C-alpha positions as CSV (number, residue, x, y, z in Angstrom):
1,X,145.2,82.4,113.0
2,X,148.8,82.4,114.0
3,X,151.6,84.8,112.8
4,X,154.9,83.5,112.0
5,X,157.6,85.7,111.7
6,X,160.4,84.4,109.5
7,X,164.2,85.9,108.7
8,X,165.1,84.1,105.6
9,X,168.8,84.0,104.5
10,X,168.5,85.4,100.9
11,X,171.0,83.3,98.5
12,X,173.9,84.9,96.9
13,X,173.1,86.3,93.3
14,X,169.8,87.1,93.9
15,X,169.6,91.2,93.3
16,X,168.1,92.1,96.7
17,X,170.5,89.6,98.5
18,X,173.7,91.7,96.7
19,X,172.2,94.8,96.6
20,X,171.6,95.0,100.7
21,X,174.7,92.6,101.6
22,X,177.0,95.5,99.8
23,X,175.2,98.4,101.1
24,X,174.2,97.5,104.6
25,X,173.2,101.1,105.8
26,X,170.0,100.8,103.4
27,X,166.8,99.1,104.0
28,X,164.9,97.4,101.2
29,X,161.0,97.2,101.9
30,X,159.3,95.1,99.1
31,X,155.9,96.5,99.1
32,X,154.4,94.2,96.4
33,X,155.5,91.5,94.3
34,X,154.6,89.4,91.3
35,X,156.0,86.5,90.5
36,X,155.3,85.0,87.1
37,X,157.9,84.3,84.6
38,X,159.3,87.5,85.5
39,X,159.1,89.1,89.0
40,X,157.4,92.5,89.1
41,X,157.6,94.3,92.4
42,X,157.4,97.4,94.2
43,X,159.9,98.4,96.7
44,X,161.1,101.5,99.2
45,X,165.0,101.8,99.8
46,X,165.4,104.0,102.5
47,X,168.9,105.4,104.7
48,X,171.4,108.1,104.2
49,X,170.5,109.8,101.1
50,X,174.2,108.8,99.3
51,X,173.7,104.8,100.5
52,X,170.4,104.7,98.7
53,X,171.5,106.6,95.9
54,X,174.6,103.9,95.4
55,X,171.9,101.1,96.3
56,X,169.7,102.2,93.4
57,X,172.7,102.4,91.1
58,X,173.6,98.9,92.0
59,X,170.5,97.5,91.8
60,X,170.1,98.8,88.2
61,X,173.5,97.4,87.4
62,X,172.4,93.9,89.0
63,X,172.5,90.8,86.7
64,X,169.1,89.9,87.8
65,X,167.3,93.0,86.9
66,X,165.5,93.6,83.7
67,X,164.1,97.1,84.3
68,X,163.8,99.7,87.5
69,X,161.8,103.0,87.2
70,X,162.3,105.3,90.0
71,X,158.7,106.3,91.2
72,X,159.6,108.7,94.0
73,X,162.7,109.6,95.5
74,X,163.7,112.4,98.3
75,X,165.6,112.5,101.5
76,X,166.8,109.3,101.8
77,X,163.7,107.1,100.5
78,X,163.1,106.1,97.0
79,X,160.0,104.3,95.8
80,X,161.0,102.0,92.8
81,X,159.3,99.8,90.4
82,X,161.7,96.8,89.8
83,X,161.6,93.5,87.4
84,X,163.8,90.9,88.0
85,X,164.3,87.2,86.7
86,X,165.1,85.9,90.8
87,X,162.1,86.6,92.7
88,X,163.1,83.8,94.6
89,X,161.2,84.6,97.7
90,X,158.0,85.2,96.1
91,X,158.1,82.1,93.9
92,X,158.9,79.9,97.1
93,X,156.1,81.4,98.7
94,X,153.5,81.0,95.6
95,X,154.8,77.3,95.0
96,X,153.5,76.4,98.4
97,X,150.2,78.8,97.9
98,X,151.5,81.0,100.5
99,X,150.7,85.1,99.9
100,X,153.8,87.2,101.1
101,X,152.2,90.1,103.7
102,X,154.4,93.3,102.8
103,X,156.4,94.4,103.6
104,X,159.3,92.2,103.7
105,X,161.9,93.8,104.9
106,X,165.5,93.1,103.8
107,X,168.8,94.1,105.2
108,X,172.2,92.7,104.9
109,X,170.9,89.8,102.7
110,X,168.3,88.7,105.3
111,X,164.4,89.3,104.5
112,X,162.5,89.4,107.6
113,X,158.5,88.6,107.0
114,X,155.6,87.8,108.9
115,X,153.1,85.3,107.2
116,X,149.4,84.4,108.4
117,X,148.9,81.1,107.7
118,X,147.0,77.4,108.8
119,X,149.0,74.8,110.5
120,X,148.4,72.6,107.1
121,X,150.3,75.2,104.9
122,X,153.7,75.0,107.1
123,X,155.1,71.8,105.7
124,X,154.7,73.3,102.0
125,X,156.2,76.1,102.6
126,X,159.2,74.6,104.1
127,X,159.6,72.3,101.4
128,X,159.2,75.2,99.0
129,X,162.0,77.3,101.0
130,X,164.5,73.8,100.7
131,X,163.8,73.6,96.9
132,X,164.5,76.8,96.5
133,X,167.7,76.6,98.6
134,X,166.2,79.1,101.6
135,X,167.6,78.8,104.9
136,X,164.5,80.7,107.4
137,X,164.2,80.7,111.2
138,X,161.4,81.4,112.8
139,X,161.9,84.7,115.2
140,X,158.6,85.4,116.8
141,X,155.4,83.5,117.0
142,X,152.1,85.8,117.5
143,X,148.5,85.3,118.0
144,X,146.9,87.5,114.8
145,X,145.6,90.7,116.1
146,X,143.0,92.3,113.7
147,X,144.3,96.5,114.4
148,X,141.0,97.6,111.8
149,X,138.8,96.2,114.6
150,X,140.7,97.7,117.4
151,X,142.2,101.2,115.8
152,X,140.6,104.1,115.0
153,X,141.2,105.2,111.2
154,X,142.9,108.1,112.1
155,X,144.9,105.8,114.9
156,X,145.6,103.3,112.0
157,X,146.9,105.9,109.3
158,X,149.2,107.3,111.4
159,X,150.7,104.3,113.0
160,X,151.2,102.9,109.1
161,X,152.8,106.1,108.5
162,X,155.1,106.2,111.4
163,X,156.1,102.6,110.5
164,X,156.8,103.1,106.8
165,X,159.0,106.1,107.3
166,X,161.4,103.9,110.0
167,X,159.7,105.1,113.4
168,X,159.6,101.7,114.8
169,X,162.9,100.2,113.4
170,X,166.1,99.9,115.2
171,X,167.6,102.2,114.9
172,X,165.2,104.7,114.1
173,X,164.7,105.7,110.6
174,X,163.1,109.0,112.1
175,X,162.5,111.1,114.7
176,X,159.3,111.8,116.4
177,X,160.0,115.7,115.8
178,X,160.6,114.7,112.3
179,X,157.9,112.5,111.4
180,X,155.5,114.9,113.2
181,X,156.8,117.8,110.8
182,X,156.4,115.5,107.7
183,X,152.9,114.8,108.4
184,X,151.9,118.5,109.5
185,X,150.9,117.5,113.1
186,X,152.1,118.9,116.6
187,X,154.6,116.4,118.0
188,X,152.4,116.2,121.2
189,X,149.3,115.2,119.2
190,X,151.0,112.5,117.0
191,X,153.0,111.2,120.2
192,X,149.3,110.9,122.2
193,X,147.5,109.5,119.1
194,X,150.4,107.2,118.6
195,X,150.9,106.1,122.6
196,X,147.0,105.2,122.8
197,X,147.4,103.1,119.3
198,X,150.4,101.2,120.4
199,X,148.1,100.5,124.1
200,X,145.3,99.4,122.0
201,X,147.3,96.7,119.8
202,X,149.1,95.4,122.9
203,X,145.8,95.1,124.6
204,X,144.0,93.1,122.1
205,X,147.3,91.3,121.6
206,X,147.4,90.0,125.2
207,X,143.6,89.3,125.0
208,X,143.9,87.1,121.9
209,X,144.8,83.6,122.0
210,X,146.9,81.0,119.9
211,X,143.8,79.7,117.2
212,X,145.0,76.5,117.9
213,X,149.0,75.9,118.4
214,X,149.7,75.2,122.1
215,X,153.4,76.5,121.8
216,X,156.1,77.9,119.4
217,X,157.4,74.3,119.5
218,X,154.1,72.7,117.9
219,X,154.0,75.7,115.4
220,X,157.4,75.1,114.2
221,X,156.8,71.6,114.0
222,X,154.8,72.2,111.2
223,X,157.9,73.9,109.1
224,X,160.0,71.4,108.8
225,X,159.7,69.4,105.1
226,X,158.0,65.8,105.4
227,X,160.0,63.2,105.0
228,X,159.4,59.7,103.4
229,X,158.7,56.8,105.9
230,X,162.0,54.5,105.7
231,X,160.7,51.7,107.1
């Protein structure tokens, strides 16, 4: 099943759009979200400590945020539980019966997300985004790779830890030296493990197939909302 990499412009007036736009040095990763009458979720703020503190204060004061609990906060990274009246992206995905796959990364008013979904869900997703006032673009299309089947438990754990701490961000959110110290590992050992994991994922990616999509244009055709026949 293909994986669609989407970039969504979040509407002004939603807390995550406003906070990320006014604090562009902070990366907000939504780790989990449930959208009912009120949206409830977990998010991780990362960046310079002063910028993270300012972004948390802005989030707490945002009109659409009804609750904010800081669960962890140290060294420029904070994990929070939030409640909001404007879970626009989550509601749109839910309306299309498309589960959001964490993390959803938000920087400067734009959300980057990866969705694994069959072709028949694409038109519904496009309509739901349009009805919610969300503009978006497909930034990449890739075949799904089951990393659980190609990585060892150790490789998977360390790769996930590196990604969570921003090691694969551009620019990097942490260095290999700092990451190794944080994980209590020798720098050379961590480097070798990550390199082997990356190699396995690349090999698996190249060996996989697009599972029914012959091209990116074939995939994006499903994203356009269906229009009634004017004839």
